[in-house]
N, C-alpha and C positions, 0 to 999 in steps of 0.2 A: 504492500502500499505505501502510496505519496505521497509525503504531507509538504505543502505549501509551506515556504518559509519568505514570511514579510519582513525586506527590509525595512532601515531606521526611516530611509526617503519616503517610501511608499505610505508608510503609517502615517507618518506627518501629514501627506496628501489627504488620506482618509481621515483624519483626525481634522484636518480643516475645512472638509467637507461636510461632515456632520455638528460641527461649531457653527459652521454657516448659513447650515438646513434651517433652523427654525427663523433666522431673519428673511431667508428669502420666502417662507410661508407668510410671515408677518407683512412683509412687501407686498406678494400677493394677495394677501385677504384684505390689504388697510385700502385697496380700493376695487373689492369685491363687485360691488354696483357699476363698476367702470364701462361694462358690457350697456345695460340700460343706459346710462347716460349717453353713451353713444348713440344711443336709437335715434336722440332728437339733439343731438349736442349743441344746437342752435337756443333753442328754448331751453337748454341748463344754464347756459351762459346767461343769457338774457335775466332769468331769474336769478342766478348768482350776485347779478350787478344790482338788480332790484332790491335785492332784502341788504346788501352789501350798504346804500345810500341808507337802509333803516337800523344799519348798525351790527349787521348777522355777517360774519363771515363764512362762506359754503364754497368747498370746493367743486366748483363744475363738472371737474373730469373721474368725480368719486359720487356725484350723487344728483340725482335729478330731480326735475322741478319740483315735481310731488313731494320728493322724500323732501327737500327744502323745505317747502310748505308747512306737514308737519312737523319736522324737528321745531318750526318757530313756534308752531301751535303746543308744542310741547313745553318748551322752555316758557312760553306768556301761562301756561298753567301752572308750572313749577311756581313762578311769580306768585301766581293767585297764592296758593297755598301756604307759599311762607309766610304772606300777611297774614296768614291762621295760623300761625303756629306749625305747620308743616314743612319739614325738610324734602323734597324730593329733588334727586338727580338727573336733568331730562336727557342726560346721556347713555342712561341707563334703563330709565321708566318713559313708557307712553303716559300721555294723557289720562287713556284711560287706565291705565294701570295706577295711578296715583288717585283717579277717584276714587276706584275699586281700594286701593290701600285706607283710605280715605276714611270709608264706608265699614272697613272691617275694623277700623281703630275706634270708631267711635261706638260701633255695634257691643265690641268688648267693655266700653265704658260702661252701656247702659247694662246690660248682662252683668256686670261687679256692681252696679247698684242694689240686682236682685239677689247678689250671695255666689253668681257664676264666675270664675276668676277663668278667664282665655286669653292666651298671647295672637295679636294679630298678625303676629310677625308668621305664626306656623299656619293659624286658622282664620277661613276666612268668613263672612258674615254669614253666610248660607251655613255652614258646617256648625257655628257656633246656635244657630236656632233650632237644628235639627238635632246637637246634642244634648240641648236643654229639653226639646220634646222627647227625646229617648228617656231622660232620665225623670221627668213627670210622668211619664206614661209605664215605666216602669214601677214606680210608688205605686199608681191607681192601679196596679195586676196583684200587686203586692197584696193591697187591700183588699182584693178579691179571692186572694191564696195562691197566686203566682208568683214564682220567683223568676224573672227575668234580669240579665245583666246588660245593664245599658252603655256599657263598655264594648260589650259583643252584637249586637244588637239594636235593628233603629226600633222607632216607634212601631212600624207598620209590621215589620218581622213579626213586634211581640202581639200584636193585634191577631195576626196569621195565625201563630205559634196557638195562644188560646183558643180560638176557632177550631183547631185543629185538634187540642185536647177536649174540648166542650163536643164535639163530633164524634170521638171514641170513645167516650162515656155515653153519650147518645145510641151509640150501634151496640155495643156492652152491654144494654138493656133489652136489646134483641136478638143478643147472640149472636153477635159479630164481635171478633176483635181484631180490633186495628190499632198498628203503634201510630202514633202521635208525632214522634221522633223521624220515622220514614213515610208515612201518607200525608196527604194533604186532607182539610175536610173534603173537598172534591173528588177524591180520588178515593176517600172511602167511601161516598155516597155512590160513583161509579161501580166501584169494584162490588158494593152490597144489593146493589140492583142486576146487576149479573148473575150474582148468587141466588136472586129470589126464584128466577125460574127453575133452578136445579133442585133448591128445597122443595117447591111444589111439585115436582115432579116425583122425587120420592116420596113423598108424602101420599101419593096416591099410590 
C-alpha cells in the first residue's frame, strides 16, 4: 500500500487555502442578493439614491429596491418601539417580528398579574394562552376526578381523553370492554356497532 507524503510547501498551500475559505464564503454571501439586484440594476440605483437623500445608505449591488424599502420600514419601526421602551435591532429583526415580540412581552406581563410566569424570549403569546388554558382545564378535570398533566396535554387533549374514559365506562355497562388509552370514543362506538349483529346472531 502506498502512502502519500505531503511536503511542507504543499502543507502550507493547503493551510492557506483552508484559512482563506471562510473569508471567500463570507464575501460571496455578503452580496447573495446580487442576482436579484442585477435583475433591475437601474431601479436599484435610483432607489438607493432616493434613500441616500433621506439619510439611509444602501448598496444597490447587494439590495433590490423592494429590499431597501423593507429595511427602511424595519428601521422606522425599531425607532417607534424604542420610544415605547423596547430595543430592537432592525439588522436582525423585521418590523413584523418586532410587533410579534412586543405582543409576547405584553402578554407575559398580563399573565404575570394573574399568577403565571412566562418568558417571552422562549414562548409566544399564543403558547402562553394555550398553556394557561391547559392548566385551568386540568384543574377542572381534577375536580371531576380525572388526573391530567398540563405539561404533556393540551386542553383539547384532556377533553378528548375524558370523553374516551366516560365512553368506555358506558360501554362496559353494556358488556363491552374497551381501553380508553388505545381507543377513542368514536372507535368504541364503531366497534360496538360492529359487534352487535354478531351478538344478536349468536343469541338466535
